[in-house]
N, C-alpha and C positions, 0 to 999 in steps of 0.2 A: 540574289540580284535579279529583277526581272529584265528579260531581254527587250531589245527595241521592238521585236515583233510583238509581245505582249503588252508592251506599253501602247502600240497603235492599236491593238484589239481592245485594250481597256477604253481607249479614246472613242472607239467606234460605239461601244457599248454605251457609253455616256450619251451618245446621240443617236439611240437606236431607234429614233422615229424615222431617221433617214434610210433605213434598211427595211423597207416594207414590200411586201409582196401581196398587192390586191388582188381578191378573188373576183372574177367576173360577175356582173349582174347582180351586185351586192352593193347596196348603197351605203350601209353603216359603216361608219368609220372604225367600228370595232372588228370588223372582218377583215383584219391583214394578219399576216405572219412577220414575227421580228425577231430579233435576237434580244431575250430577256436579260440574261446575266451570264458571266462566265466565272468559274471557279478553276484557278490556277492549280494544277497538281505539281508540275515540276517544269523545268526549263523547255520540255519538249511536249506537253500533254496538258489540255485544259478539258473541262466538262463544260460544254456549251448548252446553255438551256434555250432552246427556241420555241416561240409560242407558235402552235399551229392553229391557224383560224378555222380549218376544215374540221379538225378534232376538239377545237375549243379545250386544248390543254397545253401545257409546257412539256416538251419532249427534252429530256437530258440525251446528249451526244458525246462521247469521248473524241477529241480531235488530236491526234498527234500530228506535229507541225514538221515541215522539212528540215533535213539536216543542213541545208544551206537558206538561210532565211532572207539573204541579200537579194534574192529575185524571186519572181512569181513561180509557184510549182503547180500542177495538176492536182486533182482530187480523186482518190480511190476511197467509194464508199463501200465499207467491209461490213456486211450484216452477220449477226450471230444467228445461232439456230432456233428452235423451237422455244427456248427460254427467252429469248429477246434481250439477252444480255444482262439477265437477273440470275442469281444463283452462281453456281462454280461451273457450269458448263458453258463457258464463254472463251472468245479469243484470248481475252486477258489472262484467263486462270489456267487455260490448258495448252496455251502454245508459247513459242519464243517471240511473239509479235514485236515486243519492245526491241530485244536485240536484232531483229531482223530488220527493222525499218530505222536503225539507228543511223545508217549511213545512206539512206534512201530520200531522194528530193521529191517527195510526195506529201501531201495533206491526205491523212487516213482518218475518215470520219466513220464513226460506229455508233448506232442508235443503241441507246441502253433502256429500251422500252420495245412493246410490240409483240410480247409473248403470246403464242399460238394464232397469231393474226395472219400469217402468210404475207405480211407486208403488202396487203392490197388495201382497195377500197371495198368495204362492206356495203351492201345495200341497206341493211338495217342495223340500228343500234343492239347490241346484244346484252341480256341481263347480266352476263358474267364478265365479259370482255370489253363491254362499253362501246364506244365509237371508234372505230377504225378506218381511217382515210389514208393509209399509208401510200397508196400511188400517188395521190395528190400531194402528199407531204414531200415525199421523196423526189419525185420527178418535177414539181412546179413551185411549191413553197420554199424548200430548204435549200436547193442550189444557189439561188441568188443571194441568200443570207450568208452561206458560206463564202461565197466568191467575194462579196463585199468586207466581210469581216477578216478575212484570212488573205486577202489580195491574191487570189489563184490565178492561173491562167484560163480558166473557165473550161479547161478539158477534163472530161471526167472518165472513169472506168467504175465498175461494180462487180463485186464477188460475194459469194454466199455459201453456205453449206447446209444439208439436210433440208429442213424447211425451206431456208432462204436460198438453197440451191435451185428450188423449183421458183422462188420468187424474183431472183435477179433475172432469170429469163423472161419472166412474166412483166417485170418493169421495163425491160428492154422492148418487148413488143409494144408496150403500152406508149413509149416515146423513145422510138428507135435513134433518133438524132442526139439525145443525151448523152450516150455512152460510146466511147471509142472500142471499149473492150469488155467482156464479161467473162468472169470466172464462175463456174457452177460446179461444186463439188458435193458429189453424192445427193443431187436432188433428182426427183422423179418428173421428167419434163411433159408430163401429161396431167391433165385436170379434168377430162370428160370422158375418160376410159373408167372401166370398172376398178382397174387396179390403181390408177390414178386418185379416184376418189376415195378408194380403201385407205390409202396412205394419208390422204388429206384428213379424213374422219377420225382416224387414229390420233392425229396430232390435235385437231381443232376440238373433237368430242371428247375422246377418251382422256386425253392428257390435259386440255384446256377448259373442259366441262361447258363447252358453248354449244349453240346450235348451228351446225355447218350451213344451214339453209339462209342464215342470216347474213352468210358471206355473199354468195352470188345467186341466191334463189333456189328453186327447187333442182335437185341433182339432175333431173333430164330438161332443165331449162337452158335457154340461150346462153346464160351468164358463164356457164362452166366451159362452153366451147369459146366465147370470146376471149376466155383468159387462158386458153390452153397454148402452150409455147409450140407443142407438135403440130397441131391444127394450123397455126398461125406463123409457122417457120419462115415463111417469106420475108416476114418482117424483121429477121435477123439478118438478113443480106447485107454485106457491107460492114458489119461488126466483127472484131476479131472475138473468136470464142475458144474457151478452153473448157471442156467438159470431162468429168472424171466419174468412175465408179470402179468398184471391184466385185469380184465373186462372191464374198461373204465367207470364202475359208480362211481360217487363221492364217496370219501371216507375221511381219517383223515387229508389230506392235502388240501383240498379243503375248503378254509377260507381265510378270508382277511389278517389275521396276518402271513399267509405263507410267508416265504422268496421270493419265486417265483412270490408272487402276490403283496406283498409291498403295501397292502392297497389300491390297485387300482381295483375297480369292473370291469372295462373292462379287466383286465389281469385274474381276475377270472373267468369271463365268458368265455373268450377264453379257458382257463385252463380245465373248465369244459366240454366245447362243443367240440372244435376241439382236446383238450388233450384226452377226452373220446371216439372220433371216431379213432383215432389214436391207442389209446392204445387196444380197441377192435379188430383191425385188427392185431395188432402184437400179441395178445393173440391167436388169430386163427393160426399164423404162428407157436407160441411156443408150442401149444398142438399137432400140427403135428409132430414137432422136438422130443417130449416127446415120441410119440407113434413109431416113427422111432427108435429112440435109445432103445426103450424096445424090438423092433423086434430083433434088432441086439444084444441085451444082453451087452449093453454098459451103465454101471452105470452113474448117473448123479443126482444132485439136481435140482429139480424144485420148484420154489416158485410161486404158482398161487393165487395171491390175489383175494379175492372175491370183492374187490372195489379197485379203484385207478386209476389214470388217468397218461397220459404220461407227467410226470412232475417230477421235481427235488427232492421234498421231498421223493419221493417213490426211486428214486436212491441213494440218501444219505442211507435210509435204507438198500438197495440192499447191499450198500458198506460194512455196518457194519454187516449186517447178512452173508455175503459171506466171510469176513475176517477170521474166524477160519478155513475154508476150505483152503483158499489161503495160509495163515500162516502154515498151517500144511503141505501143498504140498511143501512149499519153506523152510520148517523146520526152522522156525523162531518164533516169537512171537510179 
């Protein structure tokens, strides 16, 4: 049986033309973003398909609805890593997300698109990754659509890991008033330094096969500085922040029984070696961000783990550990 909430959502889809976000300075009636259709997965989850005018395509997003649908709830935008929600390296496949949010009064919205994009606005279309205008979509186009379709409180927080651990800080500096809280798990909060750009190039070029200069222009250009959370840290003032990283040394989730390993010795070796190297570099970035925020007298919660690699077991822990702060900021439980 479809719940009352889903019946209301389906009614909204039937009049989707009323849920529009017009882009400025564009006269064409086609340049609006709207809820295209919804696929109901179960009583607590749907896949909402939202047309993005900025990217001229429909973006699928999994939406987990609140435990209590009798009243409005806030929204947590929970981003996947480099794969953008495709494949098995996702919140859905690698964590206890369904069980964790089963008793939480929050809408959890996760894009199932955006691989290797850094969830940012690219300056040029890329031959491999196409058109990416994720800052516009996530901060301007999507929230009014979600708020209207799901009857939210209009209060938001955002969290992400690895690639999107950088992205969530970038989105917060792009529109500081949109998010009450940010959870950044194992992301490098630098985009204009040599280390930060090496990390981004590894994701965008080595893994995504794209041209990194299509993102923010030349590496020594102003676009990389404009999007640097470290440089623009002052814009994070007033937002509740939870930022995590680890040393890269093997820890409690480096074992054959870990969900991310699946009893595969080769995967375990990769998690220990590659995951250790990546997390050690991220830890370096994160410690500099901590010093920067302390210098600016901007409060933040930093979780520096003495052990741990760049892997899902620790990001599940981060979601659990940051939830009290996120919930408090969103005024929910």
